N, C-alpha and C positions, 0 to 999 in steps of 0.2 A: 719867195715864191712871185709867180710868171702870170699877175693879171695886169692886162693892158687898157687904157680907156679906150670905152667906145667910143664917147665923144671929147669931151674936156674931166680932166681930173676933178675929184671930188673937194672941194675948200676944206684946207684944212689936215689934209689927209697927212698922215707922218710914213716914212719909207723907212726901213730896216736900219738904215743908216742914221736915221734921225731929222733928215731933212727932208722938205716940206716938199707934197708933191708940183707944188708950184716951183717951187726952186729947181727942180730936176726933169720935170715931164716925166710921160711915161713910160717906163720899161727902162728907164736910166739908173737905177737905184743905186748902185756903185760908182759910177763914172766921177771923173774927174778927182782931184788930189787936193784938194783944201784944207784946209782945217778943219777938223770933225764940230760938229756943234756942240753945245750942253747938250750934257747926257753923256757925250760919248766918250769921254777924258778916257787914256788906256790903248786907242786904238789908232791905228797907222796905216797909210799907205802903204803898197809893197809891190815889185812886180816880179813875177817868177821871172828869172834869167833863161829857162828852159822852154816855156812855153809862149813868152812876151806878153802874157797877160796878168794886169794888176787887178786889187783891188784892195778894201779894208779888211786889217787883221787886227786878234788880240795881240798887243805888244805883250812880251815876255814870256810866252808860252810856245809851246811846239807838241807836234805828235811823231813821235819817233820810233821805227821799226828797226829789226834784224831783219838777216835773208829768211823768206819763208818758202819750206818746203812742208806743205801740210799733210804728210803721209798719213793723218789721222783723219782727212777728209770723208772718206767712203765709210770709215767705222768709228764714230763720236766718241771722245773719251768717257768714261763712268764718271769722272771727278775732274772737270775742268778747272778748279780753283787751282789742282796742282802743279795746271800750265802756270800759273801765277810767279809758283815759288822758282818754278824753275827759269821764268823769265828776271825775276830779280836777282837770282844767284847767281843770273848770267857775267862771263867777265868780263863782256863789252860794258853792259851795266852798270855792273860796279865801278868802272872805270869812269863811267859817266857821273855817278850819283858821287864819287871821289874830287870831280873838277868843279861840282858846286849845282848840278844840276839837281832837282827834287821831282819823284815818281809822284803823281798825281792819281795815276787811273792804269792800273797794268791791264793789258788784253793780252794773256797768256798765253793762250790758244792758239794765237796769230804771232806771239813771239813782238809785241809793239807795247805802247803805252802812251797818255799823255804826261806833258814834262811841265815844270816853270824850270825858266833858265834862271842862272845864278845871278845873282843881285848885279843889276845894272847893265847886264848884256842886254843887248837887242834881238831880235831873230834874224835881222840882217846878218849883223854880228857872228850870231853862230852858226849859221848856214855859210857862209863864207869861210869860217875856221874848218868845219867838216870839210869842205871842197879841195881848199890850199895846204892845210896841216898834215903832213903826214903822221905824224905821231896822233892824231884825233882818232878817241876811238872806232873801230871799224861799223859803225851804224850803215843799214842799207839805204835809209831815206829820213829825211827830216822835213817834215810840212807843217807851214804854219795854222792856226785854228783861223780860220777866215770865216766871214760875213757869207751867209746867204741872205736871199732877198723876197720880201711880200711886194712886187710893184700892184698897189693895193690900191687900183684905182675903178669902182663900181661906179654906172650911171643910177639915176636918181631911182626910186622906189618903182617898181611895176607890180600895179595892185591888179592884175586880170582884166588888163585891158587887150583892147587890139592892137597891134604894134604893123608899122609900115602903112603903105599905100593902099592895100589891098587886106580885105578878112581873110588871111590865111594861118595857117596851122603855127599854133605856139611855140610848139617844139617842132621846128622845122627839121633840126638837126638827129631826130631820130626817126622821123620819116614826114618825107617834103612830099606833101600830095595833093597841093593847089596851085603850085605856080605854072605848070603845062611847060615846062621845060626841063631841060636834064637835071637830075636831082644831084646833091651834094651830101645829103644825111647818111646814119650809116647802116640804115635798112634795117630797123630794130625790129620790127611787127616780123620780117619773114626769121630773124636771127629766133625770136621768141617762140616762134611756130616750131623749131628744133628744141631749145632748151631754154626753161624761164629763169632757173639760178636756186640754189640750194643753200637753204641756210646753215648747212653745214660747212661752207666755206667762209674763210672771214678775209677782209681787206684791210688791211693797217693803211689808213692816211694818216700820215704824217705831215701836220699844218700846225695851224693855231688851236684846234681842239673844236667842238663839236657842242650846239647848243641843244642839249638832250628835250627842252620843254617844247621845242618846234613839234606841231603834232604832225608832220607828214616825216618825220625821221623818227620818234620815239623807239617803234619797234623795231628800227632796223640797227642799232646798235646793241655792241656788245653790252653786258653788264656791269664791265668795268672798262674806264681807259685809264690812260698814262699821262701824267702831268710830268715832263723830262727838266724844266730849268730849274734853276735853284742855287745856291752856292758850291763852287766848285773846290775842291772835289766830294764827290758825295758819300764820302765815307762808304763805299762798296754800292750798296742800295739803300742806306737809310733815308736819304730825301727824294728818293724815287716816289712820289703819291700815286700809288691805284687808287682811283676814284672809283668808287660804287655811283653808279647813274651817271658815267661819264665825266669826262675833264672838268676841271674844277671852274665855278661860274664868277670867275676872276676877269671883270672884266677889265682891261687893262688899255691902254692906248689902241693897239691892234683888235683886242678881245678873240672872239671866236667867229666871225664874221667870215672870212675868207675859208676857212676849214668847214664851216657849215655848207657852203654855195659849192665850194668841191666834192663834199659827202652825198649833197642832195643827186649828182648827176650820177654818182654810182648807184646810189640806194636810196632815193625817194619813196617812199611806200607807194606800189604801185596798184592798180585795180582795187584801189580805195574808197571811190567818189572824192579825193582830196584833186587839187589843182592841177600836179604837176606829175610827172611818171621820172622813175630812175632808169639807168641804163638795164639794169636787170630787177628781176619778180623778187627774187630770192637771194639769199646771203645776206650775211652781217659785216658792218663795220668797225673796228678797232679804232677810237679816235686816241690819237697821240699829239698830247699839245709840245712843240719844242720851242715856242716864242718865248720871249722873256716881256717883262711889263712894258717897256719903251719900244718895243715892235722887233728889236732886234734877235735874229736866230745865230748863234755862234756855232762853227760845225762841229765843237766838242758834242754839242747836245745832239746831232745826227749821229755823229760817230758811235755814241752811247745805246743810242736807239736802234740802231743797225745790230750791235753787238747782242742787245736784248731779245731783238727779234731772229737772230741767229739760234737762241736757246729756244724762241717760241718754235721753228721747223726742226728742231730734231738736230743742229748741227753741231751743238755743242752742250754740255749739262751741267748746273751749277745746282748738286744737292741743296746748299743752303739757300737757293733762291726761291721765294715762295712766291710766284707770282700766279695770279689767274691763267691755264693756259688757254688757248687757243687756237684754232687749224688756222693759223693765218698764210695763204698761199697768192695771196696778192700786195704789193707795197706799193702803193700811191704817193711820190714825192711831187706837189705842184711847188717847186721852189728851185731856187740856185743861186750859183755865184760865180765867179771867173776864174775862181781857183781850187786847184786840183787837190785833194788829199787822200794818200796811199793807203792809210788805214779802212778809209770807206770805200775805196777799190778793192781790197781783199774781201771785205764783208759782205759787197752786193755781190762779189763773185762767187761766195760762199751761199749766200742767199739764192742764187739762181740755180743751184742744184735742185731747190724744192718748191719755190717760189717763183714769180716775176716781178722783177723789177720795173717800175712804170716811172718816169720823170719826164716834165716838161721841159724843153728847149728853151723858153727863153723870151722877152718882149723887146730886146735891145739890137734888132736889124738894122734900123735906122739911125743907130748909136755907135758904129762900130761892127756890130755882128759878130761879138767875141762868144768862143765857145763857152758853152756854159755845163757846170757840175753840179749834181752829180747826172746828167742826162751825158756825158761825154766821159764817165769815168769807166773806160774799157782797157783792158791790158793792151791791146795793141794799139792805143794811143801812149803809150810811154816808150823809150829808148829802149830799144831790142839787147842793149849792152848790159840790162841790168837782169840778174842771174834772176834773182826772185819774179820778178814779171812774166819773161821766158818761161818759167814752169808754168806760171796760170794760165797763157796763153795758148799753149801745147796742149792744154786739157780743155781751153775755152775761152775765146777772147772776145765771146761777148756776152755782156753781162747786166746792160743795162736796156729797157725799150723804150727809145727818146722820141717823144711827140713834140710834132709841131702844127701849127693852125692852118687850116683854110677855110672862107667864108663861105655865104651861102651860091652863092654863083661860081665856085673852086677856085676863086682867085687868093692868093696870098696876102694877105695883109700888111701893110709897109713895115708893121714894129715886128712879125715873126720869125724867129732867127732861121737860118738855115746852113749848110754846109757849103762852103764855099774856099775852093783850094788855093785862090787866087789871093786872097788874105792873109794864109798863112794857115788853114785849118788845114791838119797832118793826116787827118783820116776824115771817112765819112762817117760823123758821127750822129747824124737824124735818120731815123729808121720809118716812121709814117707819118701821115697827116690825119688830122682829125677836126670836126669842125669845131672853131674858137669864138665867132662873132659872126655877125649879119650885115651884109650890106644892100640897101635900096638904092639900085642907081636911077629911081625915077626920083625921088626926095634928094639924091646925093648927102644920105645919112646912115652913118654905122649904128647900129641899135643893139649890139650884143644879143646873147643868148639867152632864153630865161632860164634862172637858177632859184631856189629855196635859200632865204636869208634868215639870221635870227628872228626871235618873234614872229612868225608866220609872215614874214615879209616876203617881196618876191622882187627881184631884180633882173635887169639886162646886164651882162656883162660880157667883156671880151680879154681873152689873154689865153696862152698856151697852157694855161693853169687849169682851164676848161677843158682843151681837148683830150689832156691827160688821163682825165677821169673818167670818159668816155670810153677810153682804152683800158682802163682798171677794170670797169664794167662787163666789157668782153673777156677778160683772162677770168674774172669771175666766173660767166656762163661756161668758158671753157673748161674750167676743172670742176664745176658743176657736172657737165658733161661726162667728164672722165676724170674723177677724183683721184685717181694712182696715177696720171700723169705727171710728168718731170717739171721742173720749172723751165727747161730748157726746151721741151716739148711746145707748150704753150707758147712760150714768147716765140717760138718759130713759125708755129701754127698761125699766130696772128701776123708776123712781119711776110710770111710767106704766100698770105692769102689776100693781100691787098686788091684794091679793082681801080681798074681805071680806064673803066667804060661810064659814062663820059669821063676821058680824060682829065686832070685838073688844069685851070689854064697858066701856072707859073710853070717853067721847066726845074725852077728851082724846090720845087717842092716834091717830096717822094710820093709815093702812092699811099691813096687814104684808105683806111678801114673799113670794113666791112663786115656785120653781124653774121650774116647768111653765109656769107663761103668762108667764113674763120669756123664757124660751127660745122660746116661740110666738112673740113679738111681733115685727112682718115685718121687712124686712130696712131697710138704712139704711147713709149712710155718717159 
């Protein structure tokens, strides 16, 4: 997740890699290659030789796929489980099994799966064998199980007091009306005059879960939420916990604080005499917890979540999967890590037909500015010699709407990541900008933007984690305006209707979202 410090890190906060915030600083969740701390046994530091990026991975496991030509993508199969058998019985997979690989989780419809490596084999050894051994089974790709990160550094609680040097608007990022200078808000009221949002549209928030008992959120969540983490493999869907009343109340080290704050920017109940407004007046949020008790988010849980969301949007169908069905049209991912995963790329590509995938770009501009995934998971970001990637790119090469942050003065915060070809970014992977922090030049202080936290607490926080949900709320409004629109259309409507008047103050930033401009963007399917 991508939440940076507005001022100083919270004392004792834990990063997903288990390191204290004080040790790594804001936005640096997986930098460095020292020994993992206690509780992190089984994780190793690995560098991707193709992208040059590095991060922590789960040792002894891999995501593996075959060449992918999804002729069924426009005509979903009636029984996707039959594809599992095709994948398992494929000669290449049988060769892998004979070498000691163990299939833990098949994703038959995309001809891929999660594997345990042969006893004693490291991921580095397996990857090298795949690349240099001509007799190795002919697979298309092998990726590690990487760690994603919540850079969890909120400010102190904000109990509805005035903030800043003047009595200015509390939620300037929705409508900045009192500064007497060019504003950099999202122009929400003018957008709401066009569309308020429909409860028929659902935003899936893949995060740490949500506190349903928070009053300003209680009416804005779906009846059930998902809790994804557990022992792997999940024996198909046996340990997927579908929880009535929201995600489980398991107050572990990270808890549901981050997910609650992200959700409040999308759908805090609006026009109800409570203290803050969400980006949309209507719509529902499906809360999905992918965080483990110690705070780590292992990539395989994101992959499984995206696979299940493919079923929710109707791209695949499992007769035996009895999940409550929701009309998911937007997927918010305020999370990320420095290593890419091809299975996740394929699933996000599938989802982009019918939903908009929104992801934060990260808060590590000041520590190398690495590309972050899933924000940078695009077919155009792969070597075109991969046949399966070329097939995807020929159909659609833009799968994720990636969002960076600007502040109230239109500046780029020092931590907000951006596209930089001079340091090896091999394509422009950052799409739009949205508010993510506040800076008061009069007092030289960064205060953050106002969000709702668990237990009816209010906080001022900073990070691209909070730029993404403001964009997801706009996607919710756009789908409410045109429920039959394709994911591609809504994605492009937001990206192509950005505002540059007044222009942002840093040329590294892409143009910023504007609710009115996007909702005025013409019809389409």
